[in-house]
LOKESE-588122 format. One line per 4 residues: number of its first residue (from 0); for each residue x, y, z of N, C-alpha, C. Coordinates in steps of 0.2 Angstrom, whole numbers, padded with zeros to 4 digits. Layout:
! residues N
NUM = X Y Z X Y Z X Y Z | ... $
END
This chain:
! residues 245
0 = 0016 0151 -0005 0017 0150 -0013 0011 0152 -0016 | 0012 0156 -0022 0006 0158 -0027 0003 0151 -0030 | -0004 0152 -0031 -0007 0147 -0034 -0004 0145 -0041 | -0002 0149 -0044 0002 0147 -0051 0008 0143 -0050 $
4 = 0011 0144 -0045 0017 0140 -0044 0015 0133 -0043 | 0011 0132 -0038 0008 0125 -0036 0005 0122 -0042 | 0001 0125 -0045 -0002 0122 -0051 0003 0120 -0057 | 0008 0124 -0057 0013 0123 -0062 0017 0116 -0060 $
8 = 0019 0116 -0053 0022 0110 -0051 0018 0104 -0051 | 0011 0104 -0050 0007 0099 -0050 0006 0096 -0058 | 0006 0101 -0062 0005 0100 -0070 0011 0096 -0072 | 0017 0099 -0070 0024 0096 -0072 0024 0088 -0069 $
12 = 0022 0087 -0063 0022 0081 -0061 0017 0076 -0065 | 0012 0078 -0066 0007 0073 -0071 0010 0073 -0078 | 0013 0078 -0081 0016 0077 -0088 0022 0073 -0087 | 0026 0073 -0082 0032 0068 -0081 0029 0061 -0081 $
16 = 0025 0060 -0076 0022 0053 -0075 0019 0050 -0082 | 0015 0055 -0085 0012 0052 -0092 0017 0052 -0097 | 0023 0055 -0097 0028 0054 -0102 0033 0049 -0099 | 0032 0045 -0093 0036 0040 -0090 0043 0043 -0090 $
20 = 0044 0049 -0088 0050 0052 -0087 0051 0053 -0079 | 0054 0048 -0076 0054 0047 -0069 0060 0051 -0066 | 0064 0053 -0070 0070 0057 -0068 0067 0064 -0066 | 0064 0067 -0071 0061 0073 -0070 0055 0073 -0064 $
24 = 0051 0068 -0064 0046 0067 -0059 0050 0067 -0052 | 0056 0063 -0052 0059 0064 -0045 0061 0070 -0043 | 0064 0075 -0048 0066 0081 -0046 0061 0086 -0044 | 0055 0084 -0045 0049 0088 -0042 0047 0087 -0035 $
28 = 0050 0081 -0033 0048 0079 -0026 0053 0081 -0020 | 0050 0082 -0014 0055 0084 -0009 0057 0077 -0007 | 0063 0076 -0004 0066 0070 -0002 0063 0066 0003 | 0059 0070 0008 0055 0066 0013 0047 0066 0011 $
32 = 0045 0067 0005 0039 0066 0003 0036 0060 0006 | 0029 0061 0008 0025 0056 0011 0019 0055 0005 | 0018 0049 0003 0013 0046 -0002 0008 0042 0002 | 0001 0044 0002 -0004 0039 0005 -0009 0037 0000 $
36 = -0011 0031 0000 -0015 0029 -0005 -0018 0023 -0002 | -0024 0021 -0006 -0027 0014 -0003 -0023 0008 -0002 | -0018 0008 -0008 -0014 0002 -0007 -0006 0003 -0006 | -0005 0009 -0003 0002 0010 -0003 0003 0016 0002 $
40 = 0008 0016 0007 0010 0022 0010 0018 0022 0010 | 0020 0028 0007 0028 0029 0005 0030 0035 0009 | 0036 0035 0012 0039 0040 0016 0045 0042 0013 | 0046 0042 0007 0052 0045 0004 0050 0046 -0004 $
44 = 0054 0051 -0007 0052 0053 -0014 0055 0047 -0018 | 0060 0044 -0016 0063 0038 -0020 0058 0032 -0020 | 0055 0030 -0014 0049 0025 -0015 0044 0027 -0018 | 0042 0033 -0019 0036 0035 -0023 0037 0034 -0030 $
48 = 0043 0037 -0032 0047 0037 -0039 0047 0030 -0041 | 0049 0025 -0037 0050 0018 -0039 0044 0015 -0040 | 0039 0016 -0036 0033 0014 -0037 0030 0015 -0043 | 0029 0021 -0045 0027 0024 -0051 0030 0021 -0057 $
52 = 0037 0021 -0057 0041 0018 -0062 0040 0011 -0063 | 0038 0006 -0058 0037 0000 -0059 0030 -0002 -0063 | 0026 0003 -0061 0019 0003 -0064 0019 0004 -0071 | 0025 0008 -0074 0025 0010 -0080 0023 0005 -0086 $
56 = 0026 -0001 -0085 0024 -0006 -0091 0016 -0007 -0092 | 0012 -0006 -0087 0005 -0008 -0087 0001 -0001 -0087 | 0005 0005 -0088 0001 0011 -0087 0000 0014 -0095 | -0006 0015 -0098 -0006 0017 -0104 -0008 0024 -0105 $
60 = -0011 0028 -0100 -0012 0035 -0101 -0015 0038 -0094 | -0014 0044 -0093 -0017 0048 -0088 -0022 0054 -0091 | -0028 0054 -0090 -0032 0059 -0093 -0036 0063 -0087 | -0032 0070 -0087 -0034 0074 -0082 -0041 0078 -0084 $
64 = -0045 0078 -0079 -0052 0081 -0081 -0052 0089 -0078 | -0051 0089 -0072 -0051 0095 -0068 -0046 0096 -0063 | -0044 0102 -0062 -0039 0104 -0057 -0041 0109 -0053 | -0040 0109 -0046 -0043 0115 -0041 -0036 0116 -0038 $
68 = -0035 0122 -0037 -0030 0125 -0034 -0032 0130 -0027 | -0029 0129 -0022 -0029 0133 -0016 -0023 0135 -0013 | -0019 0140 -0015 -0013 0141 -0012 -0008 0136 -0014 | -0005 0133 -0009 -0001 0127 -0010 -0004 0120 -0010 $
72 = -0010 0120 -0011 -0014 0113 -0012 -0016 0113 -0019 | -0016 0107 -0022 -0019 0106 -0029 -0022 0099 -0029 | -0028 0100 -0030 -0033 0093 -0031 -0034 0092 -0039 | -0032 0086 -0040 -0033 0084 -0048 -0038 0078 -0048 $
76 = -0042 0078 -0053 -0047 0073 -0054 -0045 0071 -0060 | -0043 0064 -0061 -0041 0061 -0067 -0043 0054 -0068 | -0042 0051 -0074 -0043 0044 -0075 -0037 0041 -0077 | -0036 0035 -0073 -0029 0032 -0075 -0031 0026 -0079 $
80 = -0028 0025 -0084 -0029 0020 -0089 -0024 0014 -0089 | -0025 0008 -0087 -0020 0004 -0087 -0021 -0003 -0091 | -0017 -0007 -0092 -0019 -0014 -0095 -0021 -0019 -0090 | -0022 -0018 -0084 -0023 -0022 -0079 -0030 -0021 -0076 $
84 = -0034 -0016 -0077 -0039 -0014 -0074 -0044 -0009 -0078 | -0050 -0009 -0077 -0054 -0004 -0081 -0051 0003 -0079 | -0054 0008 -0083 -0052 0015 -0081 -0054 0017 -0075 | -0049 0020 -0071 -0050 0021 -0064 -0050 0028 -0062 $
88 = -0055 0031 -0059 -0057 0038 -0057 -0052 0039 -0051 | -0048 0044 -0051 -0044 0045 -0045 -0044 0053 -0044 | -0045 0054 -0037 -0044 0060 -0034 -0037 0061 -0031 | -0033 0066 -0033 -0026 0066 -0031 -0024 0073 -0028 $
92 = -0022 0073 -0021 -0021 0079 -0018 -0013 0080 -0018 | -0011 0085 -0020 -0004 0087 -0019 -0003 0094 -0015 | 0002 0093 -0010 0004 0099 -0006 0011 0100 -0008 | 0012 0107 -0008 0019 0110 -0010 0022 0113 -0005 $
96 = 0028 0112 -0003 0032 0116 0002 0039 0118 -0001 | 0041 0123 0000 0047 0126 -0002 0049 0124 -0010 | 0044 0125 -0014 0045 0123 -0022 0046 0116 -0023 | 0043 0112 -0019 0044 0104 -0020 0037 0101 -0018 $
100 = 0035 0096 -0021 0029 0091 -0019 0032 0088 -0012 | 0028 0090 -0006 0030 0087 0000 0025 0081 0002 | 0019 0081 -0001 0014 0076 0002 0009 0075 -0004 | 0008 0069 -0005 0002 0067 -0011 -0002 0061 -0007 $
104 = -0009 0063 -0008 -0014 0058 -0006 -0018 0057 -0012 | -0019 0050 -0013 -0023 0048 -0018 -0030 0044 -0016 | -0035 0045 -0019 -0041 0042 -0018 -0043 0038 -0023 | -0045 0032 -0023 -0048 0028 -0029 -0051 0021 -0026 $
108 = -0054 0018 -0030 -0057 0011 -0028 -0052 0006 -0029 | -0049 0003 -0024 -0043 -0002 -0025 -0045 -0008 -0029 | -0052 -0009 -0028 -0055 -0017 -0030 -0055 -0017 -0037 | -0054 -0012 -0041 -0054 -0013 -0049 -0046 -0016 -0050 $
112 = -0041 -0015 -0046 -0035 -0018 -0047 -0035 -0025 -0044 | -0038 -0026 -0038 -0037 -0032 -0035 -0041 -0037 -0038 | -0047 -0035 -0040 -0053 -0041 -0043 -0054 -0041 -0051 | -0052 -0036 -0055 -0053 -0035 -0061 -0048 -0039 -0066 $
116 = -0042 -0038 -0065 -0037 -0041 -0070 -0034 -0048 -0068 | -0033 -0052 -0072 -0032 -0059 -0070 -0025 -0061 -0074 | -0021 -0066 -0071 -0016 -0069 -0075 -0009 -0065 -0072 | -0004 -0068 -0075 0003 -0066 -0073 0004 -0058 -0073 $
120 = 0001 -0054 -0078 0003 -0047 -0079 0000 -0044 -0073 | -0007 -0046 -0071 -0010 -0043 -0065 -0006 -0044 -0059 | -0004 -0050 -0058 -0001 -0053 -0052 0006 -0049 -0051 | 0010 -0048 -0057 0016 -0045 -0056 0015 -0038 -0055 $
124 = 0010 -0034 -0058 0010 -0027 -0058 0007 -0025 -0050 | 0003 -0030 -0048 0001 -0028 -0040 0006 -0029 -0035 | 0010 -0035 -0036 0015 -0036 -0031 0021 -0031 -0031 | 0023 -0029 -0038 0028 -0024 -0038 0026 -0017 -0037 $
128 = 0020 -0015 -0039 0019 -0008 -0039 0015 -0006 -0033 | 0009 -0009 -0031 0005 -0006 -0028 0005 -0009 -0020 | 0008 -0014 -0019 0009 -0017 -0013 0015 -0014 -0009 | 0014 -0011 -0003 0018 -0008 0001 0023 -0014 0005 $
132 = 0028 -0014 0006 0033 -0018 0010 0034 -0015 0017 | 0034 -0019 0021 0036 -0017 0029 0043 -0016 0030 | 0044 -0009 0030 0051 -0008 0032 0054 -0008 0040 | 0048 -0008 0044 0049 -0010 0051 0043 -0015 0053 $
136 = 0044 -0019 0058 0040 -0024 0060 0033 -0021 0061 | 0033 -0015 0064 0026 -0012 0066 0022 -0011 0060 | 0025 -0010 0054 0021 -0008 0048 0017 -0014 0046 | 0018 -0020 0048 0014 -0025 0045 0007 -0026 0047 $
140 = 0006 -0023 0053 -0001 -0023 0056 -0006 -0018 0051 | -0003 -0012 0051 -0006 -0008 0047 -0007 -0009 0039 | -0002 -0013 0037 -0003 -0015 0029 -0007 -0020 0029 | -0007 -0024 0033 -0012 -0030 0034 -0019 -0028 0033 $
144 = -0021 -0023 0037 -0028 -0020 0037 -0029 -0017 0030 | -0024 -0012 0028 -0026 -0010 0021 -0027 -0015 0016 | -0023 -0021 0016 -0024 -0026 0010 -0031 -0029 0012 | -0032 -0031 0018 -0039 -0034 0020 -0044 -0030 0018 $
148 = -0044 -0024 0019 -0050 -0019 0016 -0050 -0019 0009 | -0044 -0019 0005 -0045 -0019 -0002 -0046 -0026 -0005 | -0048 -0031 0000 -0049 -0039 -0003 -0043 -0041 -0006 | -0037 -0039 -0005 -0031 -0042 -0008 -0028 -0048 -0005 $
152 = -0031 -0054 -0007 -0029 -0060 -0003 -0022 -0062 -0005 | -0019 -0061 -0010 -0012 -0063 -0012 -0007 -0058 -0009 | -0010 -0052 -0008 -0005 -0047 -0004 -0005 -0049 0003 | -0010 -0051 0006 -0010 -0053 0013 -0005 -0059 0014 $
156 = -0005 -0063 0009 -0001 -0069 0010 0006 -0068 0009 | 0007 -0063 0005 0015 -0061 0004 0017 -0057 0011 | 0013 -0056 0016 0016 -0053 0021 0019 -0058 0026 | 0019 -0064 0024 0021 -0070 0027 0027 -0074 0024 $
160 = 0032 -0076 0028 0037 -0081 0025 0034 -0087 0022 | 0037 -0090 0017 0034 -0096 0015 0032 -0102 0019 | 0036 -0102 0025 0034 -0108 0030 0031 -0105 0036 | 0029 -0099 0036 0025 -0096 0042 0020 -0101 0045 $
164 = 0019 -0099 0051 0013 -0104 0054 0008 -0098 0058 | 0002 -0099 0056 -0004 -0094 0059 -0009 -0099 0062 | -0011 -0096 0068 -0016 -0099 0072 -0022 -0094 0071 | -0026 -0094 0067 -0031 -0089 0065 -0037 -0093 0063 $
168 = -0043 -0094 0066 -0044 -0091 0073 -0039 -0095 0078 | -0038 -0092 0084 -0034 -0096 0089 -0037 -0104 0089 | -0031 -0107 0090 -0032 -0115 0090 -0032 -0118 0083 | -0034 -0115 0078 -0033 -0118 0071 -0026 -0116 0068 $
172 = -0022 -0121 0066 -0016 -0119 0063 -0016 -0119 0056 | -0013 -0115 0053 -0012 -0115 0045 -0004 -0114 0044 | -0001 -0119 0041 0006 -0120 0040 0008 -0119 0033 | 0011 -0113 0032 0014 -0111 0025 0010 -0106 0022 $
176 = 0013 -0103 0017 0009 -0097 0014 0004 -0098 0010 | 0003 -0104 0007 -0003 -0106 0004 -0009 -0108 0008 | -0008 -0111 0014 -0013 -0112 0018 -0015 -0105 0022 | -0011 -0101 0023 -0012 -0095 0026 -0017 -0090 0021 $
180 = -0014 -0091 0014 -0019 -0088 0009 -0026 -0090 0009 | -0026 -0097 0009 -0033 -0100 0009 -0037 -0098 0015 | -0034 -0097 0021 -0038 -0095 0026 -0040 -0088 0026 | -0036 -0083 0022 -0038 -0077 0022 -0044 -0076 0016 $
184 = -0043 -0080 0011 -0049 -0080 0006 -0055 -0082 0009 | -0055 -0087 0014 -0061 -0089 0017 -0064 -0083 0022 | -0059 -0080 0026 -0061 -0074 0030 -0064 -0069 0026 | -0061 -0067 0021 -0064 -0061 0016 -0071 -0063 0013 $
188 = -0073 -0069 0014 -0080 -0070 0012 -0085 -0068 0017 | -0083 -0068 0023 -0088 -0066 0028 -0086 -0059 0032 | -0081 -0056 0031 -0079 -0049 0033 -0076 -0045 0027 | -0078 -0039 0027 -0075 -0034 0022 -0072 -0028 0025 $
192 = -0073 -0027 0031 -0070 -0021 0034 -0066 -0023 0040 | -0061 -0020 0041 -0056 -0021 0047 -0054 -0014 0049 | -0053 -0013 0056 -0051 -0007 0058 -0044 -0007 0060 | -0040 -0002 0059 -0033 -0001 0062 -0033 -0002 0069 $
196 = -0028 -0005 0072 -0027 -0005 0079 -0021 -0002 0082 | -0022 0000 0088 -0016 0004 0090 -0010 -0002 0092 | -0004 0000 0090 0001 -0005 0091 0004 -0004 0098 | 0006 -0010 0101 0009 -0010 0107 0017 -0010 0106 $
200 = 0021 -0009 0111 0028 -0009 0110 0031 -0015 0107 | 0035 -0014 0102 0038 -0020 0099 0044 -0023 0103 | 0045 -0029 0104 0051 -0032 0107 0055 -0035 0101 | 0062 -0033 0101 0066 -0035 0096 0073 -0039 0099 $
204 = 0075 -0043 0095 0081 -0047 0096 0084 -0048 0090 | 0090 -0045 0088 0093 -0047 0082 0088 -0046 0076 | 0087 -0051 0071 0082 -0050 0066 0075 -0053 0067 | 0074 -0054 0073 0067 -0056 0076 0063 -0050 0080 $
208 = 0057 -0049 0079 0053 -0045 0083 0046 -0048 0085 | 0044 -0046 0090 0038 -0048 0093 0033 -0042 0093 | 0027 -0042 0089 0023 -0037 0088 0016 -0039 0090 | 0012 -0034 0092 0005 -0034 0095 0001 -0028 0095 $
212 = -0005 -0029 0095 -0010 -0023 0095 -0015 -0024 0100 | -0019 -0018 0101 -0024 -0018 0106 -0030 -0020 0101 | -0033 -0025 0103 -0039 -0027 0099 -0046 -0023 0099 | -0048 -0022 0093 -0054 -0017 0094 -0061 -0022 0094 $
216 = -0060 -0028 0095 -0065 -0033 0095 -0065 -0036 0102 | -0068 -0043 0102 -0068 -0046 0108 -0063 -0052 0108 | -0059 -0052 0104 -0054 -0057 0104 -0049 -0057 0109 | -0045 -0062 0110 -0040 -0062 0116 -0034 -0058 0114 $
220 = -0033 -0056 0108 -0027 -0052 0107 -0024 -0054 0100 | -0019 -0051 0098 -0016 -0052 0092 -0008 -0052 0093 | -0004 -0057 0091 0003 -0057 0092 0007 -0060 0087 | 0012 -0057 0084 0016 -0059 0079 0023 -0059 0080 $
224 = 0026 -0064 0077 0034 -0064 0077 0035 -0063 0070 | 0039 -0057 0068 0042 -0055 0062 0049 -0056 0061 | 0052 -0057 0055 0059 -0058 0054 0061 -0053 0049 | 0067 -0050 0049 0070 -0045 0045 0073 -0050 0039 $
228 = 0071 -0048 0033 0072 -0051 0027 0079 -0049 0025 | 0083 -0052 0020 0089 -0049 0017 0089 -0042 0014 | 0083 -0041 0011 0082 -0034 0009 0081 -0028 0013 | 0080 -0030 0020 0079 -0026 0025 0072 -0025 0027 $
232 = 0067 -0028 0023 0060 -0028 0024 0058 -0033 0030 | 0052 -0033 0032 0050 -0038 0038 0044 -0042 0035 | 0044 -0049 0036 0039 -0053 0035 0037 -0057 0041 | 0030 -0059 0043 0028 -0063 0048 0031 -0071 0048 $
236 = 0033 -0073 0054 0035 -0080 0054 0029 -0084 0058 | 0027 -0081 0063 0022 -0084 0067 0016 -0078 0069 | 0010 -0081 0069 0004 -0076 0070 -0001 -0080 0073 | -0003 -0076 0079 -0008 -0079 0083 -0014 -0073 0084 $
240 = -0020 -0075 0081 -0025 -0070 0081 -0032 -0073 0083 | -0037 -0068 0083 -0044 -0070 0084 -0049 -0066 0081 | -0048 -0064 0074 -0052 -0060 0070 -0058 -0063 0069 | -0058 -0070 0067 -0064 -0074 0065 -0064 -0081 0067 $
244 = -0070 -0083 0068 -0070 -0091 0070 -0074 -0095 0065 $
END
């Protein structure tokens, strides 16, 4: 693909996003588009479009500063202006294949969204737009690490059913989502970085799944029972882990 074609496609993407024209934006995306960012990982064009559309009420403007084009790749440096966080610098990479945007990767500091804004508007915007939902039980461990590294306590708690039970550290029980949230709030006072871990094979029966990962630390392992929700996503019901003591 010529540089001009990729540049024009990227420009049209940002123009549609800025105009909140999500029908046009969706038409620019390959159906199997993959989006990767600090607070979300989407594997379809519809999921990416829906995330941006849900963010529209709090999006004020996009200010593009520089664009760099290399054949089918376009790197855009822009500032995202919202009502829920300070102006946010974003580096956005777009890869084009067969005349459509096939991959998007965005880099920015997620802490401005997690820590800066307060109140219902911020909570709604974060829960609806930025937080990825687990479409498979194996997704939960990866999403957990992403949210922990972002310092998103509310997002961590939302990975659990309201009556979930967690042993964290092993031997200390936390019953219910609020108790689990409080445990993670305390955890993040002492730890700020977590490594992704290799998932072990998942065991499933009906709407239940047993998941586990290979620990990167000296803990005795991590095991979770997840349940499929009515919307097809997964939340944890039981969690035994040893990240902190």
